[in-house]
Structures are given as structure tokens and as C-alpha cells.
C-alpha positions as CSV (number, residue, x, y, z in Angstrom):
1,M,118.2,134.0,41.7
2,I,116.4,132.2,39.1
3,K,117.8,135.1,36.8
4,S,121.2,134.4,37.7
5,I,120.6,130.3,37.5
6,K,119.1,130.7,34.2
7,N,122.0,132.0,32.6
8,A,124.5,129.8,33.9
9,L,122.2,126.9,32.9
10,R,122.0,128.6,29.0
11,K,125.6,128.9,29.3
12,N,125.9,124.7,30.3
13,Y,124.0,123.9,27.4
14,Q,125.6,125.9,24.5
15,N,128.8,124.1,25.8
16,I,127.0,121.0,25.1
17,N,125.7,122.2,22.0
18,D,129.2,123.4,20.8
19,S,130.7,119.9,20.7
20,T,132.8,119.7,17.1
21,L,130.5,117.5,14.6
22,T,132.6,117.3,11.2
23,N,130.4,117.1,7.8
24,A,126.8,117.2,9.9
25,T,124.1,119.6,9.0
26,V,120.6,118.6,9.1
27,I,117.5,117.7,7.6
28,Q,115.2,117.4,10.5
29,A,111.9,115.2,9.6
30,A,111.3,113.3,13.1
31,G,107.9,111.3,13.2
32,D,106.4,108.9,10.4
33,V,108.1,108.2,7.1
34,N,105.2,108.4,4.2
35,Y,104.5,105.0,2.0
36,G,106.1,105.4,-0.8
37,A,105.4,102.8,-4.0
38,G,108.3,102.2,-6.7
39,K,110.9,104.1,-4.4
40,T,114.4,103.2,-3.2
41,F,115.2,102.9,0.3
42,C,117.1,105.9,0.0
43,Q,114.8,107.9,-1.7
44,Y,112.0,106.8,0.3
45,I,113.9,108.1,3.3
46,K,114.9,111.3,1.5
47,D,111.5,112.0,0.0
48,S,109.5,111.7,3.7
49,N,108.1,114.4,5.0
50,N,107.4,115.6,8.9
51,I,104.6,114.1,10.5
52,E,102.4,116.5,12.7
53,R,102.4,114.1,15.9
54,N,100.3,114.4,18.7
55,Y,101.0,116.9,21.6
56,F,97.9,116.1,24.1
57,S,100.2,115.2,26.6
58,K,102.6,118.2,28.2
59,F,105.0,115.2,29.5
60,S,105.3,114.0,26.1
61,Y,109.1,114.0,25.0
62,D,108.7,116.8,22.3
63,S,106.2,118.6,24.2
64,N,108.8,121.3,25.0
65,T,106.8,122.3,28.3
66,V,110.4,122.0,30.5
67,G,114.1,122.9,29.0
68,F,117.2,120.1,28.0
69,F,119.4,119.8,30.9
70,G,122.1,117.4,32.0
71,R,123.5,114.5,29.9
72,K,126.6,116.7,29.0
73,K,128.9,113.4,29.2
74,E,126.1,111.4,26.6
75,W,125.6,113.9,24.4
76,G,129.2,114.5,24.2
77,E,129.9,110.4,23.6
78,L,126.7,110.7,20.8
79,V,128.6,113.6,19.0
80,E,131.3,110.9,18.8
81,F,129.4,108.3,17.5
82,C,128.5,110.5,14.2
83,N,132.2,111.7,13.8
84,R,133.9,108.5,13.4
85,S,134.9,107.5,9.8
86,E,133.3,104.6,9.6
87,K,130.4,104.8,6.7
88,L,128.1,102.8,9.0
89,L,127.9,101.9,12.6
90,W,124.8,101.5,15.2
91,W,124.6,101.9,18.8
92,A,122.1,101.6,21.4
93,I,120.9,103.7,24.5
94,T,118.8,101.9,27.3
95,G,117.8,103.4,30.8
96,Q,114.3,103.1,32.9
97,G,111.3,104.3,31.7
98,G,111.0,107.8,32.1
99,S,115.5,108.3,32.3
100,G,115.0,110.6,29.0
101,K,116.1,108.1,26.6
102,S,114.0,109.3,24.2
103,R,114.2,113.2,24.7
104,L,118.0,113.1,24.3
105,S,117.8,111.7,20.4
106,Y,115.6,114.2,20.2
107,E,117.1,117.1,21.1
108,F,120.3,115.4,19.7
109,L,118.8,115.1,16.4
110,N,117.7,118.5,16.6
111,S,120.7,120.3,17.5
112,L,122.5,118.9,14.6
113,A,120.6,120.9,12.2
114,D,120.1,124.0,14.6
115,K,123.7,124.8,15.1
116,K,125.6,123.2,12.5
117,A,124.3,124.2,9.1
118,E,126.4,127.3,8.6
119,Q,129.8,125.4,9.7
120,V,130.3,122.7,6.6
121,S,128.8,121.3,3.1
122,D,127.7,118.1,4.0
123,S,124.3,117.2,5.4
124,W,122.9,114.5,7.6
125,I,119.1,113.4,6.9
126,T,117.2,112.7,10.3
127,R,114.5,109.9,11.1
128,N,113.1,108.7,13.9
129,I,111.8,106.1,12.8
130,R,108.1,104.3,14.2
131,W,109.0,101.0,13.1
132,P,105.7,99.2,12.3
133,V,104.8,101.7,10.0
134,F,107.9,102.1,8.4
135,Y,108.7,98.3,8.3
136,K,104.7,97.8,6.1
137,W,106.6,99.8,3.4
138,F,110.1,98.3,4.0
139,S,109.0,94.8,3.6
140,S,106.6,95.0,0.4
141,P,107.1,95.2,-3.3
142,N,107.0,98.9,-2.7
143,C,110.4,98.7,-1.8
144,I,112.4,98.6,-5.2
145,G,115.8,98.3,-3.8
146,F,118.5,100.5,-2.2
147,G,119.4,103.5,-4.0
148,S,121.7,105.9,-3.2
149,I,121.5,110.1,-2.2
150,E,124.4,112.5,-1.9
151,S,123.9,113.5,2.5
152,N,124.5,111.1,5.6
153,M,121.6,109.6,7.6
154,I,121.0,108.9,10.7
155,F,117.5,106.9,11.6
156,V,116.5,106.6,15.4
157,V,114.5,103.5,16.7
158,D,112.3,103.2,19.8
159,Y,110.9,100.4,21.5
160,V,113.2,98.1,19.7
161,H,111.6,94.8,22.0
162,A,109.0,92.5,19.9
163,F,110.6,93.9,17.0
164,E,114.3,92.7,17.4
165,R,115.2,90.5,14.4
166,Q,113.1,92.5,11.7
167,I,116.0,95.4,12.2
168,G,118.4,93.6,12.4
169,E,117.6,92.8,9.1
170,W,117.5,95.8,8.2
171,V,120.6,97.1,9.5
172,S,121.9,93.4,7.4
173,F,120.0,95.4,4.0
174,I,121.9,98.8,4.8
175,E,125.7,97.2,5.2
176,Q,125.2,94.9,2.2
177,N,124.0,97.8,-0.2
178,M,126.6,100.2,1.5
179,G,129.0,100.3,-1.4
180,L,126.1,102.0,-3.8
181,Y,126.4,104.8,-0.6
182,S,129.4,107.6,-0.6
183,G,127.8,108.9,2.8
184,K,127.4,107.9,6.1
185,I,124.9,106.0,7.9
186,R,123.8,106.1,12.0
187,I,122.0,103.8,13.5
188,I,120.4,104.5,17.0
189,L,118.2,101.5,19.0
190,V,116.2,102.7,22.2
191,E,115.1,100.3,24.7
192,R,115.4,100.4,28.4
193,I,116.3,97.1,29.2
194,P,120.4,97.9,29.7
195,Q,123.5,95.3,29.6
196,I,124.2,94.0,32.7
197,I,128.2,94.2,33.9
198,N,130.0,92.5,36.4
199,T,132.3,95.3,37.8
200,N,134.7,92.6,39.0
201,T,135.3,90.8,35.8
202,D,134.4,93.1,33.2
203,Q,131.6,90.9,31.5
204,I,129.1,92.1,29.5
205,S,125.5,89.9,29.3
206,D,123.4,91.2,26.5
207,P,119.6,91.8,27.3
208,D,117.2,89.5,25.5
209,W,116.6,91.9,22.9
210,F,120.1,92.5,21.7
211,R,120.1,88.8,21.5
212,F,116.8,88.6,19.0
213,Y,118.3,91.7,17.4
214,S,121.3,90.0,16.7
215,D,119.8,87.1,15.6
216,G,118.3,89.2,12.5
217,V,122.0,90.2,11.4
218,C,123.3,88.0,8.9
219,D,126.7,87.9,9.7
220,S,127.3,88.0,13.3
221,R,131.1,88.7,12.2
222,L,129.6,92.0,11.6
223,L,127.8,92.8,14.7
224,W,130.2,93.6,17.0
225,E,132.5,95.8,13.7
226,L,129.7,98.2,13.0
227,C,128.9,98.4,16.6
228,H,130.3,102.3,18.1
229,R,131.2,100.7,21.8
230,R,130.5,97.4,23.0
231,I,128.8,98.9,26.0
232,F,126.0,100.5,25.3
233,L,124.5,104.0,26.2
234,D,123.0,103.5,29.2
235,L,121.2,106.6,31.0
236,K,122.1,106.7,34.9
237,S,120.5,109.0,37.2
238,L,120.6,112.2,36.4
239,D,122.9,114.7,38.6
240,E,120.9,116.8,41.2
241,Y,122.2,119.8,39.2
242,A,120.2,119.3,36.1
243,A,117.3,118.1,38.5
244,Y,117.2,121.3,40.3
245,S,117.4,123.3,37.0
246,I,114.6,121.1,35.9
247,I,112.1,121.6,38.7
248,E,112.9,125.8,38.7
249,D,112.2,125.8,34.9
250,Y,108.9,123.9,35.0
251,A,107.9,126.0,37.8
252,Y,109.0,129.1,36.1
253,R,107.2,128.5,32.4
254,N,104.2,127.6,34.6
255,G,104.3,131.2,36.8
256,V,105.7,129.6,40.3
257,T,109.0,130.5,41.8
258,I,109.8,126.9,43.7
259,M,112.4,128.0,46.9
260,R,115.8,126.2,47.1
261,Q,114.8,124.5,49.9
262,I,111.3,123.0,48.4
263,I,113.6,122.1,45.1
264,E,116.0,119.6,47.3
265,A,113.1,118.1,48.7
266,L,111.3,117.7,45.7
267,I,114.6,116.1,44.2
268,K,115.0,113.9,47.6
269,H,111.5,112.5,47.4
270,T,112.2,112.0,43.2
271,K,114.9,109.8,44.5
272,E,113.0,107.6,47.3
273,V,110.1,106.8,44.9
274,N,112.5,105.9,42.2
275,N,115.0,103.4,43.4
276,N,117.0,106.6,44.7
277,K,117.4,107.7,41.1
278,I,116.8,111.0,39.9
279,S,115.0,111.1,36.2
280,P,113.6,113.9,34.0
281,L,110.3,112.4,33.8
282,Y,109.3,111.3,38.3
283,L,111.0,115.4,38.4
284,L,108.2,116.7,36.3
285,F,105.5,114.7,37.7
286,I,106.1,115.4,41.8
287,T,106.9,119.3,40.4
288,D,103.7,119.5,38.7
289,A,101.6,117.7,41.7
290,W,103.5,120.0,44.3
291,I,102.4,123.3,42.1
292,N,98.8,121.8,41.9
293,Y,98.8,121.8,45.8
294,K,99.2,118.3,46.6
295,D,100.8,117.2,49.5
296,I,103.6,115.3,47.1
297,L,105.9,114.1,49.5
298,K,103.5,111.7,50.7
299,W,103.2,109.9,47.6
300,D,104.8,106.7,46.7
301,R,105.4,105.8,43.1
302,D,101.7,104.0,42.0
303,K,100.2,107.3,43.9
304,I,102.0,109.6,41.9
305,L,101.2,107.7,38.3
306,E,97.0,106.9,39.9
307,Y,97.3,111.2,40.0
308,F,98.3,111.8,36.9
309,A,96.0,108.6,35.2
310,I,93.1,110.2,36.9
311,K,93.8,113.9,35.5
312,E,94.2,112.3,31.5
313,E,90.8,110.8,31.9
314,R,89.2,114.0,33.3
315,R,90.7,116.1,30.5
316,I,89.6,113.3,28.1
317,R,86.6,113.5,29.4
318,D,86.3,117.3,28.7
319,C,87.6,117.6,25.4
320,F,84.6,115.7,24.3
321,S,80.7,117.3,24.8
322,L,79.2,114.0,25.5
323,S,75.8,113.5,26.9
324,S,75.5,110.1,28.3
325,E,77.5,108.9,31.2
326,P,78.1,105.5,29.0
327,N,79.1,107.5,26.1
328,K,82.1,109.0,28.0
329,K,83.1,105.4,30.2
330,A,83.8,105.0,25.9
331,I,85.5,107.3,25.2
332,A,88.0,107.1,27.6
333,I,88.3,103.1,27.4
334,L,89.1,104.4,23.9
335,Y,91.7,106.1,25.0
336,M,93.3,103.0,26.6
337,I,92.7,101.1,24.0
338,A,94.4,103.9,21.5
339,T,97.0,103.6,24.1
340,I,97.9,99.7,23.7
341,T,97.9,100.4,19.7
342,E,99.8,103.7,20.0
343,E,96.9,104.7,17.5
344,L,93.1,104.2,16.7
345,K,91.6,104.9,13.3
346,L,88.1,106.3,13.6
347,E,87.0,103.9,11.0
348,D,88.0,101.1,12.9
349,I,85.9,101.9,16.3
350,R,82.9,100.2,14.7
351,L,85.4,97.3,14.9
352,F,85.0,97.4,19.1
353,L,81.4,98.3,19.1
354,D,80.3,95.5,16.7
355,A,82.3,93.0,18.7
356,E,80.8,94.5,21.9
357,M,84.5,94.4,23.3
358,L,84.1,98.3,25.1
359,M,83.3,97.1,28.4
360,V,80.1,99.3,28.8
361,T,77.0,99.1,27.7
362,G,74.2,102.0,26.5
363,V,77.0,103.1,24.2
364,S,74.8,105.4,21.6
365,E,76.6,104.9,18.6
366,T,75.4,107.8,16.5
367,E,76.6,110.1,19.1
368,L,80.0,109.0,19.7
369,M,80.9,108.9,16.2
370,T,79.6,112.0,15.2
371,E,81.6,113.3,18.3
372,L,84.5,111.6,17.3
373,Y,84.0,113.1,13.9
374,N,83.8,116.9,14.5
375,N,86.3,117.0,17.7
376,P,89.2,118.9,16.8
377,Y,91.1,116.5,19.0
378,T,90.4,113.5,16.0
379,S,90.3,116.1,13.1
380,K,92.9,114.2,11.3
381,G,91.0,110.7,11.6
382,Y,93.1,108.9,15.0
383,L,93.1,109.2,18.6
384,Y,96.4,108.7,20.0
385,G,97.8,107.2,22.9
386,I,98.4,108.8,26.3
387,E,102.0,109.9,26.7
388,P,104.6,109.4,28.1
389,D,104.3,105.4,28.2
390,L,104.7,105.1,32.1
391,V,101.5,107.2,32.1
392,G,100.1,105.9,29.3
393,E,100.6,102.0,30.9
394,Y,99.3,103.4,34.4
395,Y,96.1,104.8,32.6
396,V,95.3,101.3,31.3
397,L,96.0,99.5,34.0
398,Y,93.5,102.2,36.1
399,S,91.2,102.3,33.6
400,I,91.2,98.3,33.8
401,E,90.2,98.5,37.3
402,Q,87.5,101.2,37.2
403,H,86.1,99.3,34.0
404,D,86.8,95.7,33.8
405,R,83.8,94.8,35.9
406,D,83.4,91.2,34.1
407,H,86.4,90.5,33.5
408,S,86.3,90.9,30.0
409,I,89.5,92.5,29.6
410,L,91.4,89.4,28.4
411,K,89.2,89.3,26.0
412,L,90.3,92.5,24.8
413,F,93.7,91.5,25.1
414,D,93.0,88.8,22.8
415,F,91.1,91.1,19.6
416,L,93.8,93.5,20.0
417,V,96.8,90.9,19.4
418,K,94.5,89.9,16.2
419,Q,94.0,93.2,15.1
420,Y,97.8,95.1,16.1
421,P,99.6,92.4,16.8
422,E,102.7,94.5,16.8
423,S,101.9,97.2,19.0
424,A,99.7,95.4,21.2
425,I,102.8,92.8,22.0
426,R,105.1,95.6,22.5
427,F,102.4,97.7,24.6
428,I,102.4,93.9,26.9
429,L,105.8,93.6,27.4
430,R,105.8,96.8,29.1
431,F,103.3,96.8,30.5
432,S,103.9,93.6,32.0
433,S,107.1,94.4,32.9
434,D,106.4,97.1,35.0
435,F,103.1,96.4,36.8
436,K,104.2,92.4,36.9
437,K,102.6,92.8,40.9
438,R,99.2,94.6,40.4
439,L,98.8,92.4,37.0
440,T,98.8,89.5,39.1
441,Q,96.4,90.8,42.2
442,L,94.0,92.0,39.0
443,G,94.1,88.2,38.1
444,I,95.5,88.7,34.4
445,Y,99.2,88.8,34.5
446,E,99.7,85.2,33.1
447,G,96.7,86.0,30.5
448,L,99.0,88.6,29.1
449,L,102.1,86.8,29.0
450,S,100.4,84.0,26.9
451,Y,100.0,86.4,24.0
452,V,103.4,86.8,23.8
453,R,104.3,83.2,23.7
454,Q,101.6,82.5,21.2
455,I,103.1,85.1,19.0
456,G,106.3,83.5,18.8
457,R,108.8,86.3,18.7
458,S,111.8,85.1,17.4
459,G,111.4,81.4,17.2
460,Q,113.7,80.5,19.5
461,F,113.9,79.5,23.2
462,T,116.9,78.5,25.4
463,I,117.5,75.0,27.7
464,L,119.9,74.0,29.8
465,N,121.5,71.0,30.0
466,D,122.5,68.7,32.6
467,E,126.4,70.6,32.3
468,G,124.3,74.3,33.1
469,R,125.2,74.8,29.5
470,E,122.7,77.3,27.7
471,I,121.6,75.3,24.2
472,N,120.1,78.0,22.0
473,C,117.2,76.0,19.9
474,E,115.0,77.7,16.8
475,I,111.6,76.6,16.3
476,L,110.7,75.0,12.7
477,F,107.2,75.2,13.1
478,T,104.2,74.6,16.2
479,F,101.2,73.0,15.5
480,D,98.0,72.0,17.5
481,S,96.3,68.4,16.8
482,E,92.7,68.3,17.1
483,E,92.8,64.5,17.2
484,T,94.8,64.3,20.2
485,G,94.1,67.8,21.7
486,K,98.2,68.5,22.6
487,S,100.3,71.2,21.0
488,Y,103.8,70.1,19.0
489,V,106.4,72.3,18.6
490,V,109.8,70.7,16.4
491,F,112.7,73.0,16.5
492,T,116.8,72.3,16.0
493,D,119.2,73.0,18.2
494,N,121.4,73.4,14.3
495,S,123.8,70.2,15.0
496,V,124.6,68.4,12.3
497,D,124.6,64.7,12.4
498,D,127.2,62.5,10.8
499,E,125.2,62.6,7.8
500,G,125.4,65.9,7.9
501,P,121.7,67.2,7.9
502,I,120.9,69.3,10.9
503,K,118.9,67.8,13.4
504,A,115.4,68.3,14.1
505,Y,113.8,67.3,17.2
506,A,109.8,67.5,18.6
507,N,108.1,67.3,22.2
508,I,105.0,68.4,23.0
509,Y,104.1,71.8,24.8
510,D,101.5,74.0,26.6
511,S,100.1,76.3,23.8
512,T,98.5,78.1,27.3
513,G,101.8,79.2,28.2
514,S,101.2,78.4,31.8
515,D,103.6,75.3,31.8
516,N,107.0,75.9,30.3
517,S,107.8,72.3,30.3
518,L,108.7,70.0,27.5
519,L,106.6,66.3,27.6
520,P,108.1,63.2,25.3
521,I,105.7,62.0,22.8
522,E,104.9,58.9,23.3
523,T,103.3,57.4,20.4
524,D,103.8,56.3,17.0
525,K,101.1,57.7,15.1
526,E,102.4,60.8,16.5
527,W,105.4,60.7,15.1
528,S,104.4,59.9,11.7
529,M,102.2,63.1,11.8
530,I,105.2,64.9,12.9
531,E,107.2,63.5,10.2
532,K,104.6,63.9,7.4
533,L,104.5,67.9,8.5
534,L,108.3,68.2,8.8
535,V,108.3,66.3,4.8
536,S,106.1,69.1,3.7
537,L,108.0,71.9,5.3
538,Q,111.5,70.3,3.7
539,E,109.2,70.5,0.0
540,E,108.7,74.2,0.6
541,M,112.0,75.6,1.8
542,A,113.8,73.7,-1.2
543,N,114.4,76.5,-3.0
544,E,115.6,78.3,-0.3
545,E,119.4,77.9,-0.5
546,D,120.4,79.1,3.0
547,R,117.8,76.5,4.3
548,A,118.6,74.1,1.8
549,N,120.5,72.0,4.5
550,I,117.9,71.6,6.9
551,T,117.0,67.7,5.9
552,S,114.4,65.4,8.0
553,P,116.9,62.9,10.1
554,L,113.4,61.1,10.3
555,K,114.2,58.6,7.9
556,N,115.9,54.8,8.0
557,G,113.5,53.4,10.2
558,D,115.2,55.8,12.9
559,V,111.9,57.9,13.7
560,E,111.7,57.7,17.6
561,N,115.7,57.9,17.8
562,A,115.5,60.8,15.8
563,L,113.6,62.8,17.5
564,A,113.8,61.6,21.3
565,H,116.7,61.2,21.8
566,R,117.2,64.7,22.5
567,F,115.4,64.4,25.6
568,T,115.9,61.3,27.4
569,D,119.3,63.4,28.6
570,F,116.9,65.2,31.2
571,D,114.3,64.6,33.3
572,D,111.8,67.6,33.2
573,D,112.5,69.0,36.7
574,R,116.5,69.8,35.2
575,I,115.3,71.8,31.9
576,E,114.7,75.2,32.1
577,Q,113.4,76.8,29.4
578,K,114.4,81.1,28.6
579,N,112.3,83.3,26.6
580,P,109.6,80.1,25.1
581,A,108.9,82.0,22.0
582,Y,105.1,80.0,21.7
């Protein structure tokens, strides 16, 4: 039975990879790209080396603990994406956490090298880009232009959320320099939140992350010209044949044979705990628990995730030879921090010790640091977060519930947002979305969202007018006044007055994020303070050609009307803000 199924599946997988890709051999270099000084973008990409990833979790997308099954249709669409004649194209892969987005892109990049090297002369250089690390180089003086190499390039950018505008600007940079480049470039964005498609009208509603990404593309006309398809590649539920294959293959690799009736029961339960959808990750969770003699069919989603979070904590403790209980707890919390920040340098741990951020008393710094520097799991000077992200998020939730006895977790998050803003905000966005109910019960949900608002992800927000029409507004700046004890936002809706300048507006807002209402400014003293700040901003922007037309309407004795008239059309209870950036 097992042999016949495995042969059939192997044939099926062979058929997927046999889809014709023109001009596509690959130099595989997934992972981070190293820093490089004085290099062009193309040379930097070419010279970057393979980075050894952390395989601490057997459920990470590249751990190879189970074969790759299913997604034949999606695979064919990625083949078509690469085969098109256009030089530059982008597309997006979306789907819920655990649906296999990262695994699909990982296997696809690997297959290019494995299957086509002897059939064509051209090559694809592939990169799985870790955006925060890459952007540090790309936005620095170390990047000295675009350059050119004789290769096609394909990039995968995972977890777009929180970096959308930067990524859009990067795509614009590539598009503006494609005249210097002889090959093709393909960009795949990977993100959880999908488009919403009205099946009756075929109207497409794009997710917020796409709107912020499109803001970064300097020419919106080019946005859809460069897009492979208007509808993104959204990963739906796996078919039951692929689900059967995953369960059987995972069990087989663990020395277990599962009867057909049990496999069918595990597939059914996967659908029950996952909104009637079959996802590869939940299949692995449920199968692993069944192999370990757990009564998995009685567990709900939270119980399943809790089981693996506890397993991870025990495995972490077993990997370190620590004698004291406080130090064992400290290790668990450090892995929680590494999961939030994606990785944690050992040398940075003293920052948390000095600031008393580990939520544990009685830690022996000497024993802790000696063990960390000598342990094989941290021999390269880093702690890596728990993977995959769903397990990592639940591990953080479990750690908070177990160790946050004095309700200091928001203090820790505040510290993390200041020290690691990009990765911390990105984690908070996923974490607060996946576990809103539990975080609300813990009393920290709103506190976490306040960090997102304070960062000002895109500098934009949306209001609805009396007619129900959305008006997109761009924040020019925000500031707090010690004198008045209020917070102010100055912004523009990019409309133009009769004399030509773009209009600017101001209001009072709640910087804590607990109230999204925009309140009117009522004193001449406050108007004068805002006018001076806006004038100063204009002077700083005077040399920026693209913003030279944003001049202040605060002149000719019309200060109050210029700033106030925008809000007299609305009552507070008729203003609905979406995605406030402050």
C-alpha cells in the first residue's frame, strides 16, 4: 500500500516539475544576502553567498521533514510567470498561516536548478530576501547603483507586511534601471492577507499591505503593467489526495504506518480545527501528535498549538545545561524575544539583562552567558526564533501567560520596538491578528496595537466623508506639545487650492491609539505653533523637487480657515478612520 502510493506521488511530483521553463537554470542562493560595500545592486546579488539557516524546528518550510505534495496548478502558474517575455514582472502569493506559501516558493526556486540545468544556457539567480537585512544595505551608501550581470534574477520577499512602501520603492528602482539590464527579473511577494473578490461583480478589493506597497511604486500606472496577473496566487485548501500523501509520508519518515481510516480521520479533524480548510502545517501538527500517542481528535486549534509550544520550550531547556531554575526560565524568555525579533545576537542579551527585561529574578549572568557562548545551538553568536511562525507566535503567547506575573510584557514590547522596530512591528501585526481574543483577555491587545500606530507605518490614513467616500490623507508630521499636553497631526489630502498649493490640515489626535477621533484645534496660540512647524518643514523640503509644490496655505490671515475648514464638514461620530498611521 505505502509503496504503491509513494510511487504514484513521486510520478505526480515529477509531472509538476516537468512543466517547461524557458531559459531557466538556477544558481540557488536562498537566505540572507551578505553586506557589501561599494557594490552595485547586481554585483551584490551575484556575490551573495548561501546562508545556513536555523533548522531548530522540524516544521520550518525548508527542514525537509516531509515531501512536497500538491499545488500542481499553482506550480504551473509560477512557471508561466517566469516564462513570459516581459523583462520585469512581480506577483504575490497569499494565503493563511500554514497554507504552504513559503514552502511553495522554496521548492519552486530549488526545482529550477535541479530540473533545467542541462537544458538551457541561460541562468536564474534566485534569492529569498530577508527584507530588514537587505534594506540596510540597499538604502545605505554601500549601494552605488544598479549595474548589470548576464543572468536572469528571481526574488522572493516573505512577510511583506510593515515594509510595503520600502519594497515598492525597491521595485521602482529596478524598473527605472531595466534599460541597463539584459535579462529578466521576477519578484514574488509573500503575504498572508489575500484580496477579496466579489464573485457576483468580479470586483477586487486589495488588502492594506498592497495599498501601502503601491504607494512606494513611484508611477502607479506601471504598477499593473508590471504585475503578472491582477488576481494574486492565493493558496486555498489542499486537496485530500495531497493531504493523504503528506500524512503518510511524514509517518513513514518517522517509522510509522497509518491505516487509511486513521488518515481520513486526521484529515477530517484538520478541517474541523482550521475553518474547513486543509493546510500542510496543521496536517503535520495533527499527525505528529497522533504519532506521539496524543488523543488529537479531541483537541481544538489552541490545544494543538499549545502542545507544540510546550514541546518547543522543553526542547529548548534540554539543549542547555543550566543548573538554576531562573536561568532555565531566562533561556525560554530569550527564545521568546528571538522569535519576536527573528534573531537575537548574543552580545545584545546584556541589554536585556541590564534593563531587567527578562521577567525573571535571580538570573546568574555568568552561568547564562557562558552556556550561551559555548552551546552548539548558539555557536554562531545568535539565538534564532521559533519556527514556523504560527508555532512561534503561540510560543510567545504561552510564554507571556506562564512568565508575565507582574504584567511587564508591554514594557518588554516597548523596549523591543525601540531596539528592533522593523521586526518587532512585523511580529506584532501578525500576532495581534492571529490571537486577538486571547490578547484581549490578557489585557494587552490595545497596548500592542499602539506600537503599530506610533511607528507610522506608511504615513497615511483614510477618512470617510458625509457621502461615504473614502479620502486618502498623507501625514506630513506629528508632534507632542509639552506646553499644551496634546498631540497634533498635520496632513494633506493632496487636493489643490485655487492658487495652486496643495492644502494642508491639522488636528488633535490621541497618540496612545486608544481613540481614533480627530479633534478640532481651538486656540490661536496652537494654530501659530503649527504654522511655524509647517514653515520649518517646507524649508527642509525646499530642495526636493518632487515636493516643491507643497506650500503652506497658512498665510494671508487665513490660518484658522485654511486648517479648520476641512473638519467642519464632519462630526466626530461621522469620521471613520482606517489604518491610522499614528
